[in-house]
C-alpha positions, 0 to 999 in steps of 0.5 A: 382773896377768894373762897377756895375750890376745896371749901366749896367742895366741903360745903357740898359734902356737908349738904350731901350728909344732910341729904342722907340724914333726911333721906332726901333724893337730893336738893334743888337750890334756886336762890342766887346767894345759895347757889353762890355759896355752894358753887362760886357762881355769881349771876344776876337773877332774872326771869330765866330760871337757874338752879343748882342740883345735888343728888343723893349720889353726890352728883352736882349739876346746874340748869342755866339758860343758853346765855349762861352756859360758858359762864357756869362752866368757867366758875363752878365745878360741876358734873354737868350743865344742862341748858334751855334756849330761852324763857319762856321758850318751847319747851319750857325751861321746867320741862328741860329741868324735869329731864335733868332731875330724872337723869340724876335720880332725884325723881322717878320716871312717870312720877308726874306724867303731866309734865313729861315730854320727849327730850329735845336737843335743847336739853343738851348736857355740857360736860367739862373736857376733863370729865368722863361721862356722868355715871348713871345712878339708881332711881330714887326711892325716897318721896322727898326732895329738898329745896330752898323754894318750891320752884323758881320764884317770881322774878321779872315776870317768870311763870312756871310750875312749882317743884312739887308739881314738876316732881309729884314729890313732897318738897322739904324746905331746907332754907333753915339748914342753909341759914345755919351753914352760912351763919358760921363763917370760915376763916376765909370768909372772915378774911374777906369780910375784914378786907371789906371793912378796910375799904368801907372805912376808906369810903367813910373817911372820904364821905366825912371829908367831903360833907359840908354845908350846902353840899348835897348828899348825892354829890358827896356820896358819889365823890367818896364812893368813886374815889374809894373805888379808884384807890382800891383798884390801884391797890388790889385791882387785879385781885378784886371781884365784887360779885354784887348786883348792886355795887362795883366797889366801896360805897359810902352815903346817907340814904336820905338819913339827914336832919329830921329824916335821920329819924327814919331808919330806912329812908331813901336818898333824896339829894338833900342839902346839908344844913347847920345842926343836921344829924346825919346817919351814914352807911358804908360797905364794900362787896368783896367776892360777894361778902359784905360788911356794914359801917354806920355812924351818927355825925353832926353838921356843927357841934351837936346840941346838949340834947343831941349829945344826950341821945348820942351818948345813950345810943353809944352806951346801948351798943356797948351793952350789946358788945359786952353781952355777945360771946359764945353760948349766949342767945341772940335774944339775950343780947337784944333783951340787954339792950332793951333793958337799958332803954327801959331803965333810961325811959328811951323805949318811945324812941326804939324802932328795931332790934339790935342787929343781924348777921351779915355775909353774902347777904347784907342781912342774914339770920340769925337776928339779935332779937328777942324772938331769936333763940339761936345760940351765938357760936364762934365764927358768926359775924353780926352787925350791932346797931341799936338805934334811937329815933327822935322825930323832931331831932333826928336819928342816932345809930352806929353800926359795927361789924363784929365776929364772935370769938372763943371768948367774946367778940372781935371788932372788924370795923374800927371807925371812931365812935365818939361825937368829937370825931364825928362832927362837920366843922361849920 
């Protein structure tokens, strides 16, 4: 029910090989999802900077505020954990971070004396009890450092120097490489996403069961989500951790995509009351050790009209076009092109608003994208949501979303909720 320590170590080893290939002094990661991917350490990003460092010598460390020290020690396998007392603090967290980077050999002494300072007790290095003191590695000879961002980004009012200013070095953005690593899922990651699909399915069953004329989306979504979460806790509670900033269990809802608002792909919940004839676009998911799935269905309050049935049939057919096109060796753009060709053949492009889908995993939206502008080649182990939609302003929106994994000869459906309209209407 979680990623093993061996797998986290393997990811760091892969990144270390990339560091050597690119002749970098090391890598700095600020993004919370990237840090989770390499360490298993999940946290809520705030104005207090947190960073993961991997040196060219293979040493792993983190910078955290004092309030996260024990948390980082417990969750991540690191050679050291450096901390600062508080943000903005005196000295500033980036001054402590500069000390850490110099000690690990990522930057040379006096590279940028403007930001150098005399180390203070706040720069304490916490070493795991079973570890020896970290080795002193030779100073870096390269002038480039890899990072997912040139410094800690603006979050909740954070202000500080960029990484390039702090180090006086060229910062090579490696987010593209990280995207490639995260796009191909391991068997353990796929297993977690499959488990996520199971509990999203339950939440959606309850959502459909409790939806009724004159009920509100708020009440129905809360009831379905809470009951699904309690059922999951009864079944796997001791094994479960969400590792999510947003959800603590299965969720299902409408996000305001009800009636004419269903024609707005990314509407917001508005406590709408269900009425006869409404088109409904649902959404369900469940974070599992940080991993996500996506299940969406188009439903109807009462039997759909002939016009609603027509658009529903086209939406379902377009999704099946995408399924048929998806296999190893095919480009993401080819999948989206096939769907758009279907729309053009049936004069549906006026109702098109977005690409066919996107990858999913630790992020609810990941790259690559099933889009004409993405030439990424599909590989076994990639996980996508497939969600071509049709949006008719005076009628509503029509979109199913299913989570699938690319296999050696095609794809496997991970979500399995009924897709026909006969199974998806709310009796009056």
